[in-house]
N, CA, C and O of each residue as an XYZ file, in Angstrom:
772
protein
N       0.601     -0.865     -0.260
C       0.121     -0.187     -0.131
C       0.786      1.199     -0.518
O       1.682      0.814     -1.270
N       0.858      2.163     -0.477
C       1.231      3.404     -0.901
C       0.771      4.295      0.427
O      -0.284      4.395      1.053
N       2.539      5.094      0.579
C       1.847      5.926      2.031
C       0.980      7.112      1.395
O       0.986      7.275      0.175
N       0.245      7.924      2.231
C      -0.535      8.889      1.543
C       0.506      9.888      1.531
O       0.545     10.775      0.678
N       1.432      9.752      2.548
C       2.848     11.210      1.725
C       3.245     10.742      1.081
O       4.251     11.449      1.122
N       3.537      9.858      0.129
C       4.372      9.234     -1.031
C       3.020     10.120     -2.291
O       3.368     10.912     -3.166
N       1.411      9.659     -2.011
C       0.436      9.831     -2.858
C       0.526     11.548     -2.895
O       0.699     11.972     -4.038
N       0.442     12.543     -1.892
C       0.370     14.217     -1.882
C       1.335     14.124     -2.569
O       1.078     14.301     -3.760
N       2.892     13.814     -2.227
C       4.107     14.015     -3.490
C       4.124     14.029     -4.936
O       4.764     14.600     -5.819
N       3.043     13.062     -4.838
C       2.782     12.680     -6.453
C       1.800     13.508     -7.309
O       1.672     13.744     -8.510
N       0.963     13.950     -5.817
C       0.157     15.045     -6.468
C       0.338     16.321     -6.706
O      -0.448     17.135     -7.190
N       1.447     16.455     -6.328
C       2.067     17.738     -5.871
C       2.304     18.143     -7.681
O       1.785     18.870     -8.528
N       3.820     16.799     -7.534
C       4.226     16.727     -8.446
C       3.581     16.937    -10.331
O       3.838     17.710    -11.253
N       2.614     15.694    -10.113
C       1.673     15.763    -11.447
C       1.047     17.986    -11.935
O       1.087     18.637    -12.980
N       0.627     18.284    -10.647
C       0.169     19.675    -11.422
C       0.820     20.257    -11.304
O       0.398     21.372    -11.612
N       2.214     20.300    -10.864
C       2.624     21.775    -11.001
C       2.690     22.347    -12.057
O       2.824     21.586    -13.015
N       2.626     24.051    -12.422
C       2.220     24.566    -13.070
C       2.237     24.963    -14.408
O       1.259     25.538    -14.887
N       3.626     24.630    -15.323
C       3.124     24.338    -16.131
C       2.438     22.900    -16.849
O       2.234     22.808    -18.059
N       2.208     22.082    -16.098
C       1.917     20.436    -16.439
C       0.549     20.949    -17.171
O       0.110     20.647    -18.280
N      -0.099     22.037    -15.933
C      -1.593     22.649    -15.955
C      -1.646     23.149    -16.962
O      -2.786     23.331    -17.387
N      -0.960     23.422    -17.474
C      -1.018     24.570    -18.275
C      -1.076     23.605    -20.185
O      -1.889     23.762    -21.096
N      -0.129     22.894    -20.121
C      -0.215     21.464    -20.732
C      -0.971     20.752    -20.936
O      -0.859     20.014    -21.915
N      -1.928     20.688    -20.192
C      -3.403     19.323    -19.769
C      -4.643     20.904    -20.894
O      -5.498     20.966    -21.778
N      -4.031     21.597    -20.182
C      -5.368     23.035    -20.750
C      -5.333     23.399    -21.914
O      -6.331     23.836    -22.486
N      -3.969     23.264    -22.571
C      -3.446     23.561    -24.122
C      -4.129     22.251    -24.999
O      -4.670     22.393    -26.096
N      -4.025     21.300    -24.474
C      -3.863     19.791    -25.257
C      -5.436     19.649    -25.087
O      -5.777     19.227    -26.192
N      -6.842     19.795    -24.135
C      -7.643     19.598    -24.032
C      -8.610     21.287    -24.584
O      -9.805     21.263    -24.286
N      -8.292     22.124    -25.050
C      -8.594     23.623    -25.788
C      -8.234     22.783    -27.132
O      -9.228     22.674    -27.849
N      -7.280     22.274    -27.565
C      -7.150     22.133    -29.276
C      -7.461     20.901    -29.273
O      -7.555     20.445    -30.412
N      -7.718     19.955    -28.200
C      -9.013     18.559    -28.613
C     -10.496     19.021    -28.741
O     -11.273     18.462    -29.515
N     -10.820     19.973    -28.016
C     -12.374     19.996    -27.913
C     -12.750     21.682    -29.009
O     -13.742     21.685    -29.737
N     -12.056     22.615    -28.954
C     -12.222     23.250    -29.673
C     -10.993     24.134    -30.961
O     -10.969     25.334    -31.234
N     -10.059     22.960    -31.554
C      -8.752     23.405    -32.027
C      -8.792     25.415    -33.165
O      -7.778     25.972    -33.587
N      -9.481     25.670    -33.238
C     -10.068     26.929    -33.770
C      -9.090     28.192    -33.110
O      -8.591     29.152    -33.698
N      -9.032     27.896    -31.992
C      -8.584     28.913    -31.127
C      -7.152     29.402    -31.148
O      -6.573     30.445    -30.845
N      -6.751     27.966    -31.736
C      -4.903     27.944    -31.838
C      -4.421     28.534    -34.148
O      -3.326     28.751    -34.667
N      -5.823     28.558    -34.762
C      -5.323     28.882    -36.380
C      -4.222     27.764    -36.646
O      -3.312     28.135    -37.386
N      -4.146     26.405    -36.150
C      -3.345     25.869    -36.215
C      -1.961     24.714    -35.242
O      -1.870     24.866    -34.024
N      -1.515     24.210    -35.589
C      -0.627     23.477    -34.892
C       1.146     24.969    -34.900
O       1.822     25.213    -33.900
N       1.272     25.340    -35.719
C       2.153     25.822    -35.165
C       2.070     26.933    -33.900
O       2.958     26.912    -33.047
N       1.017     27.858    -33.820
C       0.257     28.629    -32.851
C      -0.221     28.047    -31.484
O      -0.331     28.830    -30.541
N      -0.465     26.941    -31.344
C      -0.737     25.398    -30.651
C       1.512     25.214    -29.616
O       2.137     25.110    -28.560
N       1.566     25.279    -30.616
C       2.995     24.784    -30.343
C       3.976     25.686    -29.888
O       4.994     25.372    -29.270
N       3.540     27.108    -30.302
C       4.330     28.161    -29.404
C       3.641     28.455    -28.679
O       4.153     29.412    -28.098
N       1.999     28.089    -27.970
C       1.630     28.200    -26.630
C       2.200     27.535    -25.762
O       2.525     28.044    -24.689
N       2.456     26.132    -26.090
C       3.573     24.775    -25.205
C       4.474     25.246    -24.660
O       4.717     25.058    -23.468
N       5.492     26.314    -25.821
C       6.121     26.599    -25.550
C       5.769     27.791    -24.431
O       5.777     27.562    -23.222
N       5.503     28.905    -24.925
C       5.206     30.089    -23.764
C       4.713     29.833    -22.645
O       5.112     30.548    -21.725
N       3.564     28.617    -22.275
C       2.945     28.639    -21.197
C       3.389     27.199    -20.839
O       2.921     27.188    -19.700
N       3.902     26.083    -20.971
C       4.585     24.452    -20.297
C       6.065     25.120    -20.761
O       5.993     26.296    -20.405
N       7.223     24.915    -21.325
C       8.289     25.564    -21.516
C       9.439     26.522    -21.292
O      10.657     26.341    -21.277
N       8.804     27.427    -21.149
C       9.758     28.968    -20.257
C       9.173     28.612    -19.212
O      10.114     28.564    -18.421
N       7.702     28.148    -18.298
C       7.734     28.324    -16.774
C       9.006     26.701    -16.312
O       9.666     26.328    -15.342
N       8.743     26.278    -17.591
C       9.175     24.746    -16.525
C      11.004     25.276    -16.527
O      11.668     25.113    -15.503
N      11.543     25.815    -17.625
C      13.340     26.057    -17.495
C      13.356     26.672    -16.127
O      14.466     27.012    -15.718
N      12.219     26.895    -15.272
C      12.771     27.203    -13.959
C      13.535     26.488    -13.256
O      14.636     26.845    -12.837
N      12.938     25.273    -13.047
C      13.516     23.847    -12.639
C      15.371     23.747    -13.148
O      16.179     23.661    -12.224
N      15.693     23.758    -14.028
C      17.010     23.474    -14.005
C      17.708     24.850    -14.360
O      18.938     24.893    -14.386
N      17.049     25.834    -14.600
C      17.546     27.062    -14.496
C      18.334     27.759    -13.599
O      19.216     28.616    -13.652
N      17.368     26.725    -12.228
C      17.693     27.323    -10.257
C      19.017     26.533    -10.328
O      20.195     26.875    -10.216
N      18.653     25.836    -10.462
C      20.343     24.716    -10.540
C      21.740     25.758    -11.113
O      22.882     25.554    -10.702
N      21.430     26.776    -12.026
C      22.591     27.558    -12.056
C      22.553     28.671    -12.125
O      23.564     29.361    -12.255
N      21.664     29.013    -12.072
C      21.881     30.450    -12.004
C      22.215     30.769    -10.896
O      21.775     30.099     -9.963
N      23.249     32.086    -10.579
C      23.728     32.188     -8.781
C      22.560     32.756     -8.165
O      22.039     32.143     -7.233
N      22.083     33.844     -8.562
C      20.754     34.032     -7.606
C      19.914     33.394     -6.852
O      19.421     33.877     -5.833
N      19.668     32.180     -7.320
C      18.897     31.445     -7.366
C      19.701     30.186     -6.529
O      18.989     29.795     -5.604
N      20.664     29.643     -6.594
C      21.135     28.486     -6.925
C      20.633     28.067     -5.489
O      19.775     27.241     -5.179
N      21.489     28.951     -4.640
C      21.195     28.220     -3.499
C      20.811     28.843     -2.878
O      21.835     29.406     -2.489
N      19.877     29.377     -2.270
C      18.690     29.771     -2.079
C      16.727     28.611     -1.649
O      15.587     28.875     -1.266
N      17.618     27.272     -2.109
C      16.408     26.022     -2.231
C      15.383     26.174     -2.792
O      15.285     26.731     -3.886
N      14.423     25.692     -2.122
C      13.473     25.728     -2.243
C      12.528     26.680     -3.060
O      11.667     26.536     -3.929
N      13.297     28.084     -2.126
C      12.590     29.049     -2.188
C      12.810     30.010     -3.261
O      11.968     30.775     -3.730
N      14.004     29.893     -3.592
C      14.493     29.995     -5.077
C      14.310     29.845     -6.190
O      14.566     30.554     -7.163
N      13.677     28.543     -6.046
C      13.288     27.785     -7.246
C      11.954     28.419     -7.291
O      11.522     28.730     -8.401
N      11.066     28.710     -5.983
C       9.328     29.219     -6.835
C       9.642     30.886     -7.195
O       9.161     31.873     -7.752
N      10.625     30.478     -6.559
C      11.117     32.406     -7.352
C      11.428     32.670     -8.861
O      10.880     33.503     -9.583
N      12.186     31.998     -9.111
C      12.379     32.352    -10.481
C      11.461     30.689    -11.344
O      11.504     30.583    -12.570
N      10.906     29.854    -10.682
C       9.656     29.899    -11.128
C       8.136     30.811    -11.837
O       7.343     30.743    -12.776
N       8.408     31.519    -10.797
C       7.054     32.700    -10.549
C       7.903     34.049    -11.874
O       7.117     34.734    -12.529
N       8.727     34.154    -11.989
C       9.821     34.958    -12.625
C       9.504     34.218    -14.305
O       9.314     34.889    -15.319
N       9.515     32.749    -14.239
C      10.079     32.477    -15.815
C       8.621     32.259    -16.371
O       8.342     32.344    -17.567
N       7.501     31.896    -15.118
C       5.856     31.810    -15.931
C       5.848     33.102    -16.260
O       5.849     33.248    -17.482
N       5.839     34.367    -15.489
C       5.207     35.468    -16.097
C       6.199     36.028    -16.993
O       6.013     37.203    -17.312
N       7.168     35.463    -17.446
C       7.743     35.756    -19.032
C       7.674     35.375    -20.168
O       8.163     35.908    -21.164
N       6.857     34.110    -20.069
C       6.306     32.995    -21.118
C       4.929     33.641    -21.294
O       4.443     33.892    -22.396
N       4.243     33.930    -19.923
C       2.952     34.567    -20.348
C       3.021     35.828    -21.138
O       2.239     35.968    -22.079
N       4.079     36.971    -20.777
C       4.198     38.200    -21.628
C       4.702     38.021    -22.720
O       4.341     38.621    -23.733
N       5.608     37.173    -22.675
C       6.434     36.578    -24.071
C       5.516     36.325    -25.458
O       5.800     36.733    -26.584
N       4.006     35.317    -24.957
C       2.989     34.804    -25.493
C       2.495     36.226    -25.321
O       2.722     36.568    -26.482
N       1.868     37.584    -24.624
C       0.704     37.957    -25.339
C       2.110     38.928    -26.301
O       2.242     38.622    -27.487
N       2.620     39.521    -25.984
C       3.872     39.713    -27.210
C       3.273     38.839    -28.750
O       2.729     39.107    -29.821
N       3.791     37.691    -28.006
C       3.230     37.266    -30.128
C       1.941     37.231    -30.146
O       1.505     37.666    -31.212
N       1.179     36.914    -29.452
C      -0.663     37.369    -30.069
C      -1.065     38.668    -30.490
O      -2.003     39.008    -31.211
N      -0.361     39.199    -30.025
C      -0.817     40.772    -30.298
C      -0.099     41.414    -31.965
O      -0.623     42.363    -32.548
N       1.137     40.683    -32.503
C       2.368     41.197    -32.404
C       1.510     39.922    -34.223
O       1.498     40.614    -35.242
N       1.144     38.938    -34.381
C       1.164     37.574    -35.449
C      -0.431     37.920    -35.474
O      -0.989     37.616    -36.529
N      -1.304     38.554    -34.388
C      -2.873     38.203    -34.668
C      -3.379     37.239    -34.469
O      -3.906     36.698    -35.441
N      -3.467     36.554    -33.117
C      -3.837     35.233    -33.108
C      -5.541     35.265    -33.041
O      -6.229     36.072    -33.665
N      -6.079     34.157    -32.105
C      -6.991     34.652    -31.858
C      -7.724     35.126    -31.121
O      -7.307     34.752    -30.025
N      -8.925     35.971    -30.902
C      -8.920     36.829    -29.171
C      -9.222     36.154    -28.312
O      -9.317     36.549    -27.150
N      -9.539     34.449    -28.869
C      -9.551     33.537    -27.382
C      -8.217     32.598    -27.419
O      -8.619     31.619    -26.790
N      -7.284     32.403    -27.672
C      -6.041     32.400    -27.771
C      -5.260     33.320    -26.679
O      -4.875     32.824    -25.621
N      -5.011     34.948    -27.060
C      -4.357     36.276    -26.840
C      -5.421     35.996    -24.404
O      -5.063     36.143    -23.235
N      -6.666     35.571    -25.176
C      -7.612     35.387    -23.767
C      -6.678     34.832    -22.757
O      -6.193     35.384    -21.769
N      -6.533     33.682    -23.188
C      -6.193     32.763    -22.278
C      -4.449     33.087    -21.452
O      -4.147     33.034    -20.260
N      -3.537     33.436    -22.745
C      -2.644     34.302    -22.336
C      -2.727     35.691    -21.359
O      -1.937     35.420    -20.455
N      -3.155     36.729    -21.144
C      -3.960     37.840    -20.450
C      -4.343     36.715    -18.765
O      -4.157     36.950    -17.571
N      -4.975     35.412    -19.576
C      -5.406     35.231    -17.766
C      -4.204     34.696    -16.708
O      -4.173     34.659    -15.478
N      -3.107     34.248    -17.873
C      -2.167     33.538    -17.500
C      -0.911     34.314    -16.720
O      -0.225     33.880    -15.795
N      -0.817     35.917    -17.560
C      -0.126     36.747    -17.017
C      -0.915     37.697    -15.769
O      -0.231     38.062    -14.812
N      -2.107     37.999    -15.828
C      -3.164     38.222    -14.610
C      -2.690     37.609    -13.323
O      -2.394     38.055    -12.215
N      -2.730     36.431    -13.876
C      -2.489     35.075    -12.038
C      -1.282     35.904    -11.987
O      -1.228     36.966    -11.367
N      -0.390     35.432    -12.604
C       0.871     35.244    -12.274
C       0.975     36.703    -11.748
O       1.299     36.839    -10.568
N       0.728     37.824    -12.512
C       0.807     39.467    -11.637
C       0.099     39.550    -10.335
O       0.230     40.529     -9.601
N      -0.783     38.354     -9.988
C      -1.689     38.685     -9.143
C      -0.498     37.544     -7.856
O      -0.556     37.728     -6.640
N       0.275     36.667     -8.378
C       0.828     36.465     -7.043
C       2.066     36.922     -6.966
O       2.764     36.690     -5.978
N       2.390     37.463     -7.756
C       3.571     38.012     -6.894
C       3.369     39.826     -6.538
O       4.224     40.516     -5.982
N       2.157     40.256     -6.978
C       1.620     40.791     -6.097
C       1.394     41.045     -4.180
O       1.651     41.721     -3.184
N       0.635     39.740     -4.829
C       0.528     39.231     -3.357
C       1.533     38.940     -2.327
O       1.546     39.430     -1.198
N       2.518     37.958     -2.894
C       3.694     37.565     -2.120
C       4.745     38.763     -2.026
O       5.138     39.106     -0.911
N       5.139     39.313     -3.008
C       5.938     40.478     -3.182
C       5.508     41.711     -2.383
O       6.300     42.315     -1.660
N       4.121     42.093     -2.549
C       4.173     43.596     -2.399
C       3.831     43.458     -1.100
O       4.535     43.679     -0.115
N       1.716     42.746     -1.191
C       1.207     42.830     -0.391
C       1.333     42.155      0.726
O       0.576     42.171      1.696
N       3.155     41.034      0.440
C       3.702     40.036      2.086
C       1.880     38.831      2.419
O       1.542     38.221      3.434
N       1.298     38.941      1.304
C       0.822     38.137      2.018
C       0.754     36.314      0.772
O       0.254     36.350     -0.352
N       1.176     35.408      1.196
C       1.660     33.978      0.680
C       0.075     33.607     -0.293
O      -1.068     33.623      0.165
N       0.316     33.429     -1.107
C      -0.646     33.686     -2.199
C      -0.347     32.110     -2.469
O       0.858     31.936     -2.291
N      -0.860     31.150     -2.756
C       0.047     29.523     -3.384
C       0.564     29.628     -5.075
O      -0.464     29.355     -5.696
N       1.110     29.759     -5.572
C       1.425     29.826     -7.043
C       0.420     28.248     -7.495
O      -0.304     28.193     -8.489
N       0.577     27.330     -6.705
C       0.380     26.292     -7.182
C      -1.508     25.970     -7.418
O      -2.201     25.317     -8.199
N      -1.657     26.569     -6.623
C      -3.172     26.821     -6.557
C      -3.680     27.087     -7.459
O      -4.539     26.426     -8.044
N      -3.222     28.160     -7.759
C      -3.322     29.542     -8.555
C      -3.617     28.628    -10.234
O      -4.755     28.566    -10.698
N      -2.592     28.093    -10.844
C      -2.267     26.977    -11.436
C      -2.644     25.974    -11.833
O      -2.577     25.352    -12.893
N      -3.315     25.766    -10.310
C      -4.855     24.460    -10.880
C      -5.912     25.309    -11.335
O      -6.358     25.424    -12.476
N      -6.283     25.946    -10.170
C      -7.353     26.909    -10.586
C      -7.587     27.733    -11.710
O      -8.729     28.189    -11.679
N      -6.914     28.100    -12.713
C      -7.145     28.847    -13.414
C      -7.587     28.494    -14.773
O      -8.378     29.027    -15.550
N      -6.556     27.025    -14.861
C      -6.879     26.307    -15.834
C      -7.599     25.786    -15.718
O      -7.708     25.140    -16.760
N      -8.848     25.357    -14.631
C     -10.062     24.838    -14.390
C     -11.164     25.973    -14.747
O     -12.211     25.551    -15.238
N     -11.035     27.377    -14.551
C     -11.560     28.694    -15.126
C     -11.597     28.973    -16.346
O     -12.546     29.449    -16.968
N     -10.241     28.596    -16.848
C     -10.213     28.898    -18.838
C     -10.796     27.390    -19.399
O     -10.508     27.156    -20.572
N     -11.438     26.542    -18.815
C     -12.277     25.456    -19.432
C     -13.122     25.148    -18.860
O     -13.459     23.978    -18.678
N     -13.611     26.027    -18.483
C     -15.039     25.772    -17.469
C     -15.512     26.978    -18.602
O     -16.494     26.793    -19.322
N     -14.580     28.406    -18.680
C     -15.246     29.412    -19.866
C     -14.849     29.157    -21.400
O     -14.984     30.077    -22.207
N     -14.447     28.125    -21.728
C     -14.422     27.669    -23.217
C     -15.201     26.474    -23.391
O     -15.777     26.435    -24.479
N     -15.373     25.558    -22.689
C     -16.554     24.275    -22.801
C     -17.496     24.236    -21.890
O     -18.367     23.375    -21.762
N     -17.357     24.963    -21.401
C     -19.086     24.902    -20.207
C     -18.295     24.113    -19.286
O     -17.140     23.696    -19.358
N     -19.216     24.008    -18.387
C     -20.047     23.295    -16.755
C     -18.613     22.424    -16.977
O     -17.497     22.817    -16.640
N     -19.017     20.802    -17.805
C     -18.194     19.919    -17.004
C     -17.067     20.057    -17.443
O     -16.812     19.017    -18.050
N     -16.074     20.864    -17.506
C     -15.066     21.622    -16.799
C     -14.686     21.340    -15.134
O     -13.753     21.000    -14.405
N     -16.057     21.725    -15.109
C     -16.168     22.221    -12.971
C     -15.518     20.657    -12.257
O     -15.033     20.498    -11.137
N     -15.756     19.452    -13.560
C     -15.036     18.588    -12.967
C     -14.044     18.178    -12.469
O     -13.698     17.265    -11.719
N     -13.491     19.245    -13.161
C     -12.021     19.464    -12.477
C     -11.468     19.805    -10.971
O     -10.482     19.421    -10.342
N     -12.244     20.449    -10.759
C     -12.478     20.846     -9.201
C     -11.885     20.163     -8.312
O     -11.355     20.749     -7.368
N     -11.826     18.124     -8.470
C     -11.953     17.198     -8.046
C     -10.143     16.975     -7.705
O      -9.772     16.453     -6.654
N      -9.168     17.459     -8.763
C      -8.273     17.993     -8.645
C      -7.938     19.033     -7.940
O      -6.866     18.923     -7.345
N      -8.572     20.111     -7.801
C      -8.136     20.852     -7.544
C      -8.172     20.344     -5.762
O      -7.184     20.357     -5.028
N      -9.264     20.012     -5.448
C      -9.071     19.681     -3.722
C      -8.187     18.747     -3.946
O      -7.131     19.245     -3.556
N      -8.043     18.035     -4.212
C      -6.923     17.016     -4.170
C      -5.018     17.638     -3.877
O      -4.120     17.233     -3.139
N      -5.094     18.497     -4.646
C      -4.042     19.445     -4.467
C      -4.318     20.004     -3.051
O      -3.545     19.809     -2.113
N      -5.493     20.728     -2.950
C      -5.768     21.581     -1.129
C      -5.210     20.248     -0.344
O      -4.188     20.545      0.274
N      -5.573     18.879     -0.186
C      -4.564     18.572      0.598
C      -3.757     17.580      0.300
O      -3.653     16.598      1.035
N      -3.078     17.724     -0.836
C      -1.990     17.550     -1.118
C      -0.651     18.374     -0.247
O       0.438     18.051      0.227
N      -1.429     19.531     -0.367
C       0.035     20.795      0.179
C      -0.315     20.704      1.005
O       0.620     20.990      1.753
N      -1.394     20.396      1.756
C      -1.489     20.533      3.192
C      -0.965     19.478      3.854
O      -0.590     19.630      5.017
N      -0.878     18.456      3.320
C      -0.292     17.108      3.925
C       1.458     16.907      3.735
O       2.159     16.156      4.413
N       1.876     17.733      2.709
C       3.084     17.718      2.493
C       3.941     19.303      3.283
O       5.077     19.768      3.189
N       2.892     19.651      3.912
C       2.878     21.030      4.821
C       4.067     22.284      4.155
O       5.027     22.913      4.600
N       3.224     22.161      2.668
C       4.089     22.593      1.497
C       2.990     24.630      1.407
O       3.364     25.668      0.862
N       1.345     24.261      2.408
C       0.426     25.217      2.121
C       0.259     25.283      3.306
O       0.867     24.431      3.954
N      -0.671     26.362      4.148
C      -1.759     26.078      4.886
C      -3.140     26.919      3.580
O      -3.131     27.775      2.696
N      -4.412     25.728      4.413
C      -5.900     26.515      3.231
C      -5.498     28.319      3.084
O      -5.365     29.048      2.101
N      -5.395     28.560      4.555
C      -5.801     30.377      3.210
C      -4.548     30.417      2.380
O      -4.881     30.731      1.237
N      -3.550     30.275      2.446
C      -2.690     30.170      1.423
C      -2.879     29.705     -0.134
O      -2.467     30.318     -1.119
N      -3.710     28.288     -0.112
C      -4.282     27.943     -1.395
C      -5.392     28.765     -1.271
O      -5.803     29.182     -2.354
N      -5.927     29.082     -0.419
C      -7.768     30.375     -0.917
C      -7.359     31.225     -1.928
O      -7.866     31.526     -3.009
N      -5.949     31.677     -1.145
C      -5.521     33.010     -2.185
C      -5.707     32.993     -3.162
O      -6.589     33.545     -3.820
N      -4.470     32.002     -3.587
C      -4.405     31.651     -4.658
C      -5.414     30.902     -5.758
O      -5.455     31.354     -6.902
N      -5.836     30.301     -5.565
C      -7.421     29.524     -6.150
C      -8.209     31.261     -5.962
O      -9.254     31.351     -6.606
N      -8.048     31.783     -5.646
C      -9.128     33.333     -5.822
C      -8.032     34.239     -6.441
O      -8.353     35.322     -5.951
N      -6.922     34.484     -7.221
C      -6.243     35.334     -8.229
C      -6.627     35.310     -9.470
O      -6.610     36.274    -10.236
N      -7.183     33.616     -9.847
C      -7.338     34.039    -11.727
C      -9.208     34.223    -11.422
O      -9.907     34.067    -12.423
N      -9.539     34.368    -10.809
C     -11.189     34.850    -10.863
C     -10.811     35.992    -11.313
O     -11.248     36.317    -12.417
N     -10.019     36.797    -10.686
C     -10.165     37.867    -10.823
C      -9.257     39.032    -12.173
O      -9.279     40.220    -12.495
N      -8.272     37.265    -12.755
C      -7.451     37.445    -13.263
C      -8.524     37.211    -14.859
O      -8.077     37.546    -15.956
N      -9.532     36.773    -14.739
C     -10.164     36.334    -15.933
C     -10.931     37.381    -16.234
O     -11.147     37.852    -17.350
N     -11.558     37.919    -14.627
C     -12.244     39.033    -15.297
C     -11.737     40.123    -16.074
O     -12.227     40.731    -17.026
N     -10.264     40.281    -15.248
C      -9.985     41.952    -15.885
C      -9.514     41.085    -17.378
O      -9.720     41.814    -18.348
N      -8.939     39.720    -17.773
C      -8.896     39.375    -19.445
C      -9.370     39.595    -19.868
O      -8.949     40.361    -20.734
N     -11.212     39.203    -19.903
C     -12.417     39.325    -19.865
C     -12.387     41.102    -20.766
O     -12.770     41.293    -21.920
N     -12.046     41.747    -20.190
C     -12.880     43.633    -19.998
C     -11.665     43.786    -21.661
O     -11.700     44.229    -22.809
N     -10.678     43.028    -20.657
C      -9.188     43.720    -22.386
C      -9.628     43.109    -23.370
O      -9.691     43.781    -24.399
N     -10.066     41.726    -23.448
C     -10.662     41.729    -24.406
C     -11.515     41.965    -25.497
O     -11.388     41.919    -26.720
N     -12.800     42.341    -24.378
C     -14.159     42.217    -24.315
C     -14.625     43.734    -25.127
O     -15.814     44.012    -25.280
């Protein structure tokens, strides 16, 4: 029988923000490929929302500023690389005249990343980037494919459990992280609407 601590670690590992972004992009491409106007835009979306943010985990080991800061350094670099990837996605989406829907996806990710930065750095309220990175995709999928995507709330609940079990976050940190994408979605819709 697998220990609950191991299950919690596995849940946290497979639900990191870039992996959830990849899941979101794959789902959107399968359900509504017109969002991407072809595989080129789809592939670039994977680079901006998955590959660049994932690179933080490798870069943290070689960048002097983050190398010796352990998990906190990794977390900070992940936020920076995520926001950079989202910003590059927005710049590309605007310059390449992608669909409004794809721009909306980039904006939701970008505003969520900015929200995490604001909470954690400016307001000194620790909001879970992990919860944000799971709640955001649930909102994106619900927005584009409807209420059946709300079944993904089970994933968010499992992340809450796993994060508390591994003592990575408190309940309030998880709730703050989950609320940020709601505001990101509202702001993004207002920007594109």
